[in-house]
C-alpha positions as CSV (number, residue, x, y, z in Angstrom):
1,M,-105.2,-86.9,-6.3
2,P,-103.0,-89.9,-7.3
3,M,-104.1,-93.4,-6.3
4,S,-102.4,-95.2,-3.4
5,D,-100.0,-97.1,-5.7
6,S,-98.9,-93.8,-7.2
7,L,-98.5,-92.2,-3.8
8,T,-96.2,-95.1,-2.8
9,E,-94.1,-94.4,-5.8
10,I,-94.0,-90.7,-5.0
11,L,-92.9,-91.5,-1.5
12,A,-89.8,-93.2,-2.9
13,L,-88.7,-89.9,-4.6
14,P,-86.2,-87.5,-3.0
15,S,-88.8,-84.8,-2.7
16,L,-92.5,-84.5,-2.1
17,S,-93.7,-81.6,-4.3
18,V,-96.9,-80.2,-2.7
19,I,-98.1,-77.4,-5.0
20,D,-100.8,-74.8,-4.6
21,G,-103.7,-76.1,-6.7
22,S,-105.1,-72.6,-7.4
23,D,-106.2,-71.6,-10.9
24,D,-103.1,-69.7,-11.7
25,V,-101.1,-69.7,-15.0
26,E,-97.6,-70.0,-13.4
27,L,-98.6,-72.6,-10.8
28,A,-100.3,-74.6,-13.6
29,R,-97.0,-74.6,-15.5
30,I,-95.2,-75.9,-12.5
31,R,-97.8,-78.6,-11.9
32,A,-97.5,-79.7,-15.5
33,L,-93.7,-79.8,-15.3
34,V,-93.5,-81.8,-12.1
35,E,-94.9,-85.2,-12.9
36,S,-95.2,-86.2,-9.3
37,S,-96.8,-83.0,-8.1
38,L,-99.4,-83.2,-5.3
39,P,-101.9,-80.2,-5.6
40,V,-103.6,-79.0,-2.5
41,G,-106.0,-76.1,-1.9
42,G,-105.0,-75.1,1.6
43,R,-104.1,-76.3,5.1
44,G,-107.1,-78.8,5.3
45,E,-106.1,-80.5,2.1
46,L,-102.5,-80.6,3.1
47,E,-103.4,-82.3,6.3
48,W,-105.6,-84.8,4.4
49,L,-102.8,-85.5,2.0
50,L,-100.3,-86.2,4.7
51,G,-102.7,-88.6,6.2
52,R,-103.1,-90.4,2.9
53,L,-99.3,-90.6,2.6
54,L,-99.0,-92.1,6.0
55,A,-101.7,-94.7,5.2
56,C,-99.5,-96.0,2.4
57,D,-97.2,-97.4,5.1
58,A,-94.2,-97.2,2.8
59,P,-90.7,-97.6,4.1
60,P,-89.4,-94.0,5.0
61,T,-86.8,-93.0,2.5
62,P,-84.9,-89.6,2.9
63,K,-86.7,-86.8,1.2
64,T,-87.6,-83.1,1.4
65,L,-91.1,-81.8,1.8
66,D,-91.4,-79.0,-0.8
67,L,-94.3,-76.6,-0.2
68,I,-94.6,-74.7,-3.5
69,G,-96.8,-71.6,-4.1
70,H,-96.8,-67.9,-4.5
71,S,-95.7,-65.6,-1.7
72,T,-97.6,-62.7,-0.2
73,G,-96.8,-59.4,-1.9
74,D,-96.0,-57.4,1.2
75,T,-94.3,-59.9,3.6
76,A,-93.2,-62.6,1.1
77,M,-94.6,-65.5,3.2
78,L,-95.5,-68.7,1.4
79,S,-99.2,-69.0,0.5
80,I,-100.9,-72.2,-0.6
81,G,-104.5,-72.0,-1.5
82,G,-104.9,-68.8,0.5
83,W,-103.3,-70.4,3.6
84,V,-100.3,-68.3,4.6
85,V,-97.4,-69.9,6.4
86,D,-97.2,-67.1,9.0
87,A,-95.2,-68.0,12.1
88,T,-97.0,-65.3,14.1
89,S,-100.3,-67.1,13.7
90,S,-101.1,-69.4,16.6
91,A,-103.2,-71.6,14.2
92,V,-100.3,-72.1,11.9
93,S,-97.9,-72.8,14.8
94,A,-100.4,-75.3,16.2
95,F,-100.7,-77.1,12.9
96,F,-96.9,-77.7,12.6
97,R,-96.6,-78.5,16.3
98,E,-99.2,-81.2,15.8
99,L,-97.1,-82.6,12.9
100,A,-94.1,-82.6,15.2
101,D,-95.9,-84.2,18.1
102,Q,-97.3,-87.0,15.9
103,R,-93.9,-87.4,14.2
104,V,-95.6,-87.2,10.8
105,L,-92.6,-86.0,8.9
106,P,-90.0,-88.5,10.3
107,R,-92.5,-91.3,9.6
108,L,-92.6,-90.2,5.9
109,G,-88.8,-89.9,5.8
110,V,-88.8,-86.1,5.5
111,H,-85.6,-84.6,6.8
112,A,-86.1,-81.0,5.6
113,V,-89.0,-78.6,4.6
114,R,-88.5,-76.1,1.7
115,L,-90.8,-73.1,1.4
116,I,-90.5,-72.6,-2.4
117,G,-92.0,-69.3,-3.3
118,S,-90.6,-66.0,-4.5
119,L,-88.3,-64.3,-1.9
120,T,-89.6,-66.3,1.1
121,A,-86.3,-65.8,2.8
122,E,-85.9,-62.1,2.0
123,T,-88.2,-60.4,4.5
124,A,-88.2,-60.3,8.2
125,R,-91.5,-62.1,8.4
126,G,-90.4,-64.7,5.9
127,R,-87.2,-65.4,7.8
128,L,-89.1,-65.6,11.1
129,A,-91.4,-68.2,9.5
130,I,-88.3,-70.3,8.4
131,R,-86.6,-70.1,11.8
132,A,-89.9,-70.7,13.8
133,L,-90.9,-73.8,11.7
134,S,-87.4,-75.3,12.1
135,G,-87.7,-74.8,15.9
136,I,-91.1,-76.5,15.9
137,L,-90.3,-79.4,13.6
138,G,-86.7,-80.0,14.7
139,I,-85.4,-80.2,11.1
140,P,-83.9,-77.7,8.7
141,V,-86.3,-75.4,6.9
142,W,-85.3,-73.6,3.7
143,G,-86.6,-70.5,1.9
144,A,-85.9,-68.7,-1.4
145,R,-83.6,-65.6,-1.8
146,D,-84.8,-64.9,-5.3
147,L,-87.9,-64.9,-7.5
148,I,-89.1,-68.4,-8.3
149,H,-90.8,-69.5,-11.5
150,A,-91.6,-72.6,-13.6
151,G,-88.1,-72.5,-15.2
152,H,-86.7,-73.6,-11.8
153,F,-88.5,-76.9,-11.9
154,A,-88.0,-80.3,-13.7
155,R,-90.0,-83.5,-13.9
156,D,-89.0,-84.6,-10.4
157,G,-89.6,-81.3,-8.7
158,Y,-87.5,-78.3,-7.8
159,A,-84.3,-78.5,-9.9
160,D,-81.1,-79.5,-8.0
161,A,-79.2,-77.0,-10.2
162,R,-81.1,-74.1,-8.6
163,Q,-80.4,-75.1,-5.1
164,D,-78.2,-71.9,-4.9
165,L,-81.4,-69.8,-4.8
166,L,-82.4,-71.4,-1.5
167,V,-81.2,-70.7,2.0
168,S,-81.6,-72.7,5.2
169,N,-82.5,-71.5,8.7
170,R,-79.0,-72.4,9.8
171,E,-77.6,-70.0,7.2
172,L,-80.0,-67.3,8.3
173,E,-79.0,-67.8,11.9
174,R,-75.3,-67.5,10.9
175,D,-76.1,-64.3,9.1
176,I,-77.7,-62.8,12.2
177,L,-74.7,-63.7,14.3
178,E,-72.4,-62.0,11.8
179,E,-74.4,-58.8,11.7
180,R,-73.2,-55.8,13.7
181,P,-75.1,-55.2,16.9
182,S,-76.5,-51.9,15.5
183,D,-78.1,-53.9,12.7
184,L,-79.6,-56.4,15.0
185,G,-80.8,-54.0,17.7
186,A,-79.3,-52.1,20.6
187,L,-77.5,-54.4,23.0
188,Y,-78.9,-54.3,26.6
189,V,-75.9,-54.2,29.0
190,R,-77.8,-55.1,32.2
191,A,-78.3,-58.8,32.9
192,L,-81.8,-60.0,33.4
193,D,-82.7,-59.4,37.1
194,L,-86.2,-60.2,38.0
195,D,-86.4,-58.0,41.0
196,A,-85.4,-55.0,38.9
197,L,-88.5,-55.4,36.7
198,P,-91.6,-53.4,37.4
199,A,-94.2,-55.2,39.6
200,E,-97.7,-54.7,38.0
201,V,-101.2,-55.4,39.0
202,P,-102.8,-57.5,36.3
203,A,-105.1,-55.8,33.9
204,I,-108.7,-57.0,33.8
205,D,-108.9,-57.1,30.0
206,A,-107.5,-60.3,28.4
207,P,-105.0,-60.1,25.6
208,P,-105.4,-62.2,22.4
209,W,-102.8,-64.8,23.6
210,P,-102.7,-67.1,26.6
211,E,-102.1,-65.7,30.0
212,L,-100.3,-68.0,32.5
213,V,-99.1,-67.8,36.1
214,A,-95.9,-69.2,37.3
215,T,-95.1,-70.4,40.8
216,A,-91.8,-69.3,42.3
217,D,-90.2,-72.7,41.5
218,Q,-91.5,-72.5,37.9
219,A,-90.2,-69.0,37.5
220,R,-86.8,-70.1,38.6
221,A,-86.8,-73.0,36.2
222,L,-87.8,-70.6,33.4
223,L,-85.0,-68.2,34.1
224,A,-82.5,-71.0,34.3
225,M,-83.2,-71.6,30.6
226,V,-82.5,-68.0,29.5
227,H,-79.3,-66.4,28.4
228,R,-79.6,-63.7,31.0
229,D,-76.5,-61.7,29.9
230,E,-77.5,-61.5,26.2
231,G,-80.4,-59.0,26.2
232,V,-81.1,-57.0,23.0
233,S,-83.6,-54.3,22.3
234,I,-85.3,-54.5,18.9
235,P,-87.8,-51.6,18.7
236,G,-89.3,-52.7,15.4
237,L,-90.1,-56.2,16.5
238,L,-93.9,-56.5,16.7
239,S,-94.2,-60.3,17.0
240,M,-97.2,-61.5,18.9
241,P,-96.3,-63.4,22.1
242,H,-96.6,-67.2,22.2
243,C,-97.9,-66.6,25.7
244,E,-97.7,-64.1,28.6
245,I,-96.4,-65.2,32.0
246,A,-97.0,-63.6,35.4
247,L,-93.9,-64.2,37.6
248,P,-94.2,-63.7,41.4
249,S,-92.9,-60.5,42.9
250,C,-92.3,-59.3,46.4
251,E,-95.4,-57.2,46.3
252,R,-98.5,-59.2,46.9
253,G,-101.1,-59.0,44.2
254,A,-98.5,-57.7,41.7
255,Y,-96.4,-59.6,39.2
256,H,-93.4,-59.3,37.0
257,H,-94.5,-59.5,33.3
258,A,-92.7,-61.7,30.8
259,E,-93.6,-62.8,27.3
260,V,-92.4,-65.9,25.4
261,L,-91.9,-65.2,21.7
262,L,-91.1,-66.8,18.4
263,C,-92.0,-70.4,19.3
264,C,-90.2,-70.2,22.6
265,D,-86.9,-68.9,21.2
266,Y,-87.0,-65.6,23.2
267,L,-88.2,-64.2,26.5
268,R,-89.2,-60.5,26.4
269,V,-89.4,-58.3,29.5
270,Y,-90.0,-54.6,30.0
271,P,-87.5,-53.1,32.5
272,E,-88.6,-49.6,31.5
273,G,-92.3,-50.3,31.5
274,R,-94.7,-51.5,28.8
275,E,-94.3,-48.4,26.8
276,S,-90.7,-49.3,26.0
277,P,-89.8,-51.7,23.2
278,G,-88.9,-54.5,25.7
279,I,-85.7,-56.5,26.0
280,L,-85.3,-59.9,24.3
281,Y,-83.2,-62.7,25.9
282,P,-82.5,-65.9,24.0
283,I,-83.9,-69.1,25.4
284,V,-81.4,-71.9,25.7
285,E,-83.8,-74.8,25.5
286,P,-87.0,-73.9,23.6
287,A,-88.4,-77.5,23.8
288,A,-87.9,-77.6,27.6
289,V,-89.6,-74.1,27.9
290,R,-92.6,-75.4,25.9
291,R,-92.9,-78.3,28.3
292,L,-92.7,-75.9,31.3
293,I,-95.4,-73.7,29.7
294,A,-97.7,-76.7,29.4
295,R,-97.6,-77.1,33.2
296,L,-98.4,-73.4,34.1
297,A,-101.7,-72.4,35.5
298,P,-104.0,-70.2,33.4
299,R,-105.1,-66.8,34.7
300,I,-108.4,-66.8,36.6
301,R,-110.6,-64.2,34.9
302,S,-111.5,-61.8,37.6
303,A,-110.4,-58.3,38.6
304,D,-107.8,-59.4,41.2
305,A,-107.7,-63.2,41.4
306,W,-104.8,-65.1,39.8
307,S,-104.2,-68.8,40.2
308,G,-100.7,-70.0,41.2
309,D,-98.2,-69.6,44.0
310,H,-98.1,-66.1,45.4
311,R,-94.8,-66.5,47.2
312,P,-92.3,-63.9,46.1
313,L,-89.4,-65.0,44.0
314,H,-86.6,-63.3,46.0
315,Q,-83.5,-62.2,44.1
316,G,-84.1,-63.3,40.5
317,R,-80.4,-63.9,39.9
């Protein structure tokens, strides 16, 4: 690891090149080429490095944070020291959310993050990671559309001349909007009407994600932040929920089921029952939904007891 004076000099460069320190021939070539490279062995060492950089107390100059490593063979998600940048992992999301909450990247002058590994923007899981991290960090995140190797690097980091191989979350979002509905998923013509959703008695078994209970007022606030006329069915989407929310129904002891997905970008409901793929509705203000979720009561672990306001939410519209 470079000394503090060297770290201060590195902080003045237009990019921070954080490279997987694994014993790998191609990665070793990249580390040898990039004179200012910062090798790390995983998430823990990355966290420690960011702390060291903050301790330099250097004036923040504009730069990118380049996370450089191989990508996983099946899903093409960036891997650094065995740590996979997988947006469906709550641990990964929590790490980047902590960076955002502590304003670590702005304090270092970082205005964009680049996931530089082969094809990190070419799979559904890879694109999900790019969009999710951008939503959490509030800055652009880039991935690679092609294979990446040592020839794409220079002494100062990733070569400017090969910027054409990278794509940002904004470009990916534009691509999605330009796709035909049949490519994106089946459009759901009915607007989100809470009273039309099945009312369910909560299951005793807990899912592997947080279960929360909304009051009637909280449920209204949540629905006010959803594009309720833009539902889409995506049968192949298997993303794990950020959390599950029980919304009050007219039937005492039963609730309408909703899931928040993809770092609070979407709300998923099941008008045809849990056996159906579910319908996704875009969330207008993900940050506001995250704040709302932080105020929701957790489920009480018993057969029939839930915390929260049991008043029905009449007429979800």
